[in-house]
C-alpha positions in Angstrom: 8.0 -15.8 -25.3 6.2 -18.6 -22.7 3.1 -17.5 -21.2 3.2 -19.1 -17.4 0.0 -19.1 -14.5 0.3 -16.6 -12.3 -1.0 -16.4 -8.2 -2.0 -12.9 -6.6 -2.6 -12.7 -3.1 -4.8 -10.9 -2.0 -8.4 -9.6 -1.7 -8.5 -5.3 -2.9 -8.7 -2.7 -4.9 -4.8 -2.9 -5.1 -5.1 -6.8 -6.0 -7.9 -6.4 -8.3 -5.5 -4.0 -10.3 -3.0 -6.1 -10.6 -4.8 -9.2 -12.2 -6.3 -5.7 -14.6 -2.8 -4.8 -15.4 -1.8 -8.9 -15.6 -4.9 -9.8 -18.3 -2.8 -7.4 -20.3 0.5 -9.2 -20.2 1.9 -11.1 -22.9 2.9 -13.3 -20.3 -0.3 -14.1 -19.3 -1.6 -17.7 -20.0 -4.5 -18.1 -17.1 -4.3 -15.7 -14.0 -5.5 -16.6 -9.8 -5.9 -15.3 -7.7 -6.2 -15.6 -3.3 -9.0 -15.5 -2.1 -9.7 -12.6 -4.9 -13.5 -10.8 -4.7 -16.2 -9.7 -6.9 -14.2 -7.7 -9.3 -11.4 -10.3 -10.0 -13.7 -13.3 -10.6 -14.0 -11.8 -13.7 -9.9 -11.3 -14.7 -9.2 -14.4 -12.9 -10.0 -17.5 -11.7 -10.8 -16.7 -7.3 -10.2 -19.2 -5.3 -10.9 -19.6 -1.7 -7.8 -19.6 0.0 -6.6 -16.5 3.0 -3.3 -15.2 2.5 -1.8 -16.2 5.6 -2.6 -19.8 5.1 0.6 -21.0 3.0 -0.3 -25.5 3.1 -3.6 -23.8 0.8 -1.4 -21.2 -1.2 1.8 -24.2 -1.8 -1.3 -27.0 -2.5 -2.7 -24.4 -5.0 -0.1 -23.2 -6.9 0.9 -27.0 -7.0 -1.8 -28.3 -8.6 -2.3 -24.7 -11.0 1.4 -25.1 -11.7 2.1 -21.0 -11.3 5.5 -20.1 -12.3 4.8 -15.9 -10.1 3.3 -15.8 -7.2 2.7 -11.9 -6.1 1.8 -10.8 -3.1 -0.5 -7.9 -2.6 -0.4 -7.1 1.5 2.0 -6.7 4.3 0.5 -10.1 6.5 1.6 -12.2 4.5 5.2 -10.6 3.9 5.8 -10.0 7.9 5.0 -13.7 8.4 7.3 -15.5 6.0 5.6 -16.5 3.2 8.8 -15.4 0.9 10.9 -17.2 3.0 8.2 -20.5 3.6 8.6 -20.9 -0.7 12.6 -21.3 -0.6 12.8 -23.0 2.0 10.2 -25.9 0.5 11.9 -27.9 -2.2 8.6 -28.4 -4.5 8.5 -24.4 -4.1 11.8 -22.3 -4.0 11.9 -22.3 -8.0 9.2 -20.0 -8.4 9.5 -16.4 -8.0 7.9 -15.0 -4.8 7.4 -11.2 -5.5 7.8 -9.9 -1.9 10.6 -9.9 0.0 11.7 -12.4 2.6 10.7 -12.1 6.8 14.1 -9.6 6.7 12.9 -6.8 4.4 9.5 -6.9 5.6 10.6 -5.9 9.1 10.9 -2.6 7.0 7.1 -2.4 7.6 7.0 -5.2 10.5 8.5 -2.9 12.7 8.6 1.0 12.6 11.8 0.8 15.3 13.9 -1.6 12.8 12.8 1.3 9.6 13.9 4.0 11.6 17.0 1.8 12.2 17.9 1.6 8.8 17.0 5.3 8.1 19.3 6.6 10.6 22.6 4.2 9.6 22.1 4.8 5.8 21.9 9.0 6.7 17.9 9.1 5.0 16.2 12.2 6.0 13.5 11.5 8.7 11.6 12.8 12.7 13.8 12.4 15.3 12.2 9.4 17.3 12.7 7.8 20.3 11.5 4.1 20.8 9.9 2.9 24.7 8.5 -0.4 25.5 6.6 -0.6 29.3 9.5 -1.5 31.2 10.9 2.4 29.8 7.6 4.0 29.9 9.3 6.5 32.1 11.9 7.5 30.1 9.3 7.5 27.2 7.2 10.5 29.3 10.9 12.3 29.4 11.2 12.4 25.6 7.5 13.7 25.2 8.3 16.7 27.6 11.8 17.1 25.9 9.3 17.4 22.1 7.4 20.4 20.2 3.9 19.7 20.5 1.8 18.0 18.8 3.5 14.7 19.5 3.5 11.2 16.6 3.4 7.9 18.7 3.0 5.2 16.4 2.5 1.6 17.6 5.8 -0.9 16.5 4.1 -3.1 14.9 1.7 -3.8 12.3 -1.8 -2.9 13.0 -3.8 -2.4 9.9 -2.9 1.7 9.0 -4.1 2.9 12.2 -1.9 2.2 14.9 -1.2 6.1 14.9 -1.7 8.6 17.6 -1.0 12.2 17.0 -2.2 14.4 20.2 -2.2 18.1 20.6 -1.5 17.9 24.6 0.8 16.9 26.4 -0.7 15.1 29.0 -2.9 13.2 27.2 0.2 11.9 24.9 1.5 10.3 28.2 -1.9 8.9 28.7 -2.3 7.5 25.5 1.4 6.3 26.1 0.7 4.1 28.9 -2.8 2.6 26.8 -0.5 2.0 24.2 2.3 0.2 26.2 0.6 -0.9 29.5 -2.9 -1.8 28.8 -2.1 -2.8 25.0 -4.2 -0.4 23.3 -3.3 -1.7 20.2 -2.3 -5.3 21.1 1.2 -6.9 20.2 1.9 -4.2 18.0 1.8 -1.4 20.4 3.9 -3.5 22.5 6.5 -1.3 21.4 6.0 2.2 21.1 8.2 4.5 18.6 7.4 8.5 19.7 8.8 11.1 16.6 8.6 14.8 16.6 5.8 16.4 14.1 6.7 17.6 10.8 4.7 19.6 8.9 4.4 19.7 5.5 2.7 17.6 1.9 2.2 13.7 2.2 2.8 11.5 -0.7 3.8 8.1 -1.7 6.9 7.0 -3.8 7.0 3.7 -5.6 9.9 1.8 -6.2 10.2 -2.0 -8.3 13.7 -3.4 -7.1 15.9 -6.8 -7.5 17.5 -6.3 -4.5 20.2 -4.3 -6.9 18.6 -2.3 -9.9 15.2 -0.8 -9.1 12.4 0.7 -11.3 10.9 3.6 -10.0 7.3 4.1 -10.1 4.7 7.0 -10.7 4.8 9.0 -7.3 0.9 9.5 -6.2 -0.7 11.4 -3.1 -3.5 9.5 -0.9 -6.2 11.0 1.0 -6.4 9.3 4.4 -8.9 11.0 6.3 -12.8 10.2 6.1 -13.8 13.4 6.4 -13.9 16.0 3.7 -10.8 18.6 4.0 -8.6 15.6 5.7 -11.2 15.7 9.0 -12.1 12.9 10.8 -10.8 9.2 11.4 -7.7 7.7 9.7 -9.3 5.3 6.8 -6.7 2.5 4.5 -7.2 5.7 2.3 -10.0 7.6 0.7 -8.6 8.4 -3.3 -5.4 9.1 -5.3 -3.9 11.1 -7.6 -1.0 10.5 -10.0 1.4 12.6 -11.0 1.9 14.3 -7.7 2.0 18.4 -9.1 3.8 19.7 -6.9 7.1 17.4 -7.6 8.8 19.5 -10.2 11.9 18.1 -11.5 14.2 19.4 -8.7 11.6 17.8 -6.0 11.9 14.4 -8.1 15.8 14.5 -8.0 15.9 15.8 -4.4 13.7 12.1 -3.0 15.6 10.6 -5.6 19.1 11.0 -4.6 18.0 11.7 -0.7 16.6 8.8 -0.5 15.8 6.1 -3.0 18.8 5.5 -4.2 20.0 5.3 0.2 17.4 2.8 0.6 18.3 0.5 -2.5 22.3 0.6 -1.4 21.0 0.5 1.9 19.6 -2.6 1.1 22.2 -4.0 0.0 24.8 -3.5 1.6 23.0 -4.8 5.6 22.9 -8.1 3.5 19.1 -7.3 2.9 17.4 -10.0 0.1 14.6 -7.9 -1.5 12.7 -9.0 -4.8 9.2 -6.5 -4.4 8.2 -3.2 -4.3 9.0 -0.6 -1.7 6.6 2.6 -0.5 8.5 5.2 0.1 6.1 7.6 2.6 7.1 11.1 1.9 6.8 14.5 3.2 7.6 17.3 2.1 9.2 20.1 4.1 9.9 23.5 2.6 11.0 22.1 -0.5 12.7 18.5 1.5 12.0 15.0 1.1 11.5 13.6 4.6 10.5 9.5 5.0 7.2 8.6 7.6 7.9 5.3 7.1 8.5 2.4 4.1 5.7 0.0 3.0 6.9 -3.2 1.5 4.5 -3.3 -1.1 2.0 -1.5 -3.4 -0.4 1.3 -1.5 -4.0 0.7 -1.6 -5.3 3.0 -3.2 -2.2 4.1 -4.7 -2.1 1.1 -6.8 -5.3 2.6 -9.1 -3.9 5.2 -10.4 0.3 3.8 -10.6 -0.6 0.8 -12.1 -3.0 2.2 -14.7 -0.2 5.3 -15.5 3.0 2.0 -16.3 2.9 1.6 -20.0 4.8 -1.5 -19.9 4.0 -4.5 -20.0 3.7 -5.7 -16.2 4.2 -9.5 -16.6 8.1 -8.5 -17.7 8.4 -6.4 -15.5 8.0 -8.8 -12.3 9.5 -11.5 -13.8 12.7 -9.3 -14.7 12.5 -8.0 -11.2 12.5 -12.2 -10.2 15.2 -12.8 -12.6 17.3 -9.7 -11.0 17.5 -7.8 -14.6 15.7 -5.3 -13.5 18.9 -2.9 -15.1 17.5 -3.6 -18.6 14.7 -2.8 -18.7 12.7 1.4 -19.0 9.6 1.8 -17.4 7.8 3.9 -20.0 5.2 6.1 -18.0 2.0 7.6 -19.6 1.8 11.3 -19.4 -2.2 11.8 -18.0 -3.0 12.1 -15.0 -5.1 9.3 -12.7 -7.0 9.3 -10.2 -9.5 7.3 -8.0 -12.1 8.2 -5.7 -12.9 5.4 -3.0 -16.2 4.6 -2.1 -16.9 2.7 1.2 -19.4 1.4 3.8 -22.0 3.2 5.9 -19.8 3.8 9.0 -16.6 3.1 7.9 -14.0 3.2 9.5 -15.5 2.2 12.4 -19.1 -0.2 12.4 -20.7 -1.3 9.0 -22.9 -3.7 7.3 -22.0 -5.6 5.2 -24.0 -7.6 1.7 -25.9 -4.9 0.7 -26.2 -4.5 -3.1 -24.3 -2.8 -5.5 -26.5 -1.8 -8.6 -25.0 0.8 -12.0 -21.8 -1.1 -12.2 -23.0 -1.6 -16.0 -23.6 2.1 -16.6 -19.7 3.2 -16.0 -18.3 4.9 -18.9 -14.6 5.6 -19.2 -13.3 5.0 -15.7 -12.6 1.4 -14.9 -14.1 0.8 -11.7 -11.7 -1.6 -8.7 -13.2 -3.9 -6.5 -12.1 -3.7 -3.0 -14.9 -5.0 -0.9 -17.1 -6.9 -2.5 -17.7 -10.4 -3.7 -20.9 -12.4 -6.0 -24.3 -13.5 -3.8 -26.3 -15.5 -5.9 -25.5 -14.0 -8.9 -25.0 -9.9 -7.4 -22.1 -8.4 -6.3 -22.5 -7.1 -3.2 -20.6 -4.9 -0.3 -17.9 -7.3 1.7 -15.5 -4.7 3.2 -15.2 -1.2 4.6 -13.6 0.2 1.2 -16.0 -1.4 -1.2 -14.2 0.6 -4.7 -13.0 2.8 -6.2 -13.2 4.5 -10.1 -10.6 5.8 -12.3 -10.1 7.8 -14.8 -7.0 9.4 -16.7 -7.3 13.3 -17.5 -5.1 15.7 -19.5 -4.5 16.2 -15.8 -6.1 15.7 -12.3 -8.7 17.8 -12.1 -10.0 16.3 -15.2 -9.6 13.1 -14.0 -11.2 14.0 -10.7 -14.6 15.1 -12.5 -15.1 12.5 -14.7 -14.1 9.8 -11.6 -17.0 12.1 -9.9 -19.5 12.0 -12.9 -19.1 8.0 -12.8 -18.5 6.9 -9.3 -22.5 8.6 -8.9 -23.8 5.8 -10.8 -23.1 3.3 -8.2 -25.4 3.1 -5.6 -25.7 0.6 -2.8 -27.3 2.0 0.8 -24.8 3.6 2.8 -22.3 4.7 0.4 -20.7 7.4 1.1 -17.0 9.1 -0.9 -15.8 12.2 0.1 -16.3 14.7 -2.6 -13.0 16.5 -2.0 -10.2 14.1 -3.4 -6.7 16.5 -4.3 -9.1 19.5 -3.2 -5.3 20.7 -1.5 -3.5 20.4 -5.3 
């Protein structure tokens, strides 16, 4: 098998995990990441290039003879990085893992995603979509709904554009804030209002080549900053895989009602799609419903999903790029994997950067995935809200969590905070 140079785009824990897994691949010659972080520097060459700087990415790809590109975050996908490659003479034959702009609209527009689900009979909450022009209809729609009310900015708002409100008047005020006062900027120039579903959430990850697909292990992440799922939403404070409450019967429902019609729907709608589909699910009673689609792997779920995949990741991604996923059998580790995220003091609101991180060398039997870190004068320092994630295996999630907690205790930086109750609801 010919070894190739591979480029990962992104700088978070998800991308560090991709590098960790690709470094073990028989396919990898040299590994590059743009821009990367303090942890990826040990596995790959960090390139100081932003994920949306397509011209600089092009230069780096040609200079370093890159033969496979993996796009970590949603932003460059929604901005059309894959289309940029396809329309460029020098880049068009270099495979990109991540959908083109049309497919990326599944995450880029909540309304587009809802219409897709409706068209393909994929179970989801009832909804209405409104702009400043028809805000009065939005008020009427709210009046017909039962509390609590779910308001979602249509566009990308970095995971922060969703409000869940108990009080009708407050919901109307927030709708006006979003549509008229641009609470989330351009992302909320259109707002989707939907019914609130009560249940427990989980995430399903699928790799597709546009026709066939492989289902990766399921995971559950924890979004709130506070223990007991209280407080503000974050990018994710921890995750576990597998999800203990998904038995075979429930898994079959997810596959038959959601995964299959999603992949077939992309095909029927002529939406070319090579990459990951992240399906945010909620279990209501014994039935799965889709909350949202994302067009990339989740973070911190990647930190528990990839460690459970026994296959060579390079080979899986190349098979997707070459439309031959049907020939691949996915192998999954039976053990549980859990991750605990350590964040900067003050996150998800104001926090300081540049705090020295100590104790990383003392971690034993777990893997530390860096997210918001950088190297300064030879020291690893904090450089973001979510700083790092400690991932461990165990015979079940409670053993794995015990290990993650034992090891995260060894790490320190000024203001460090992590939730002590990941997996509390399982």
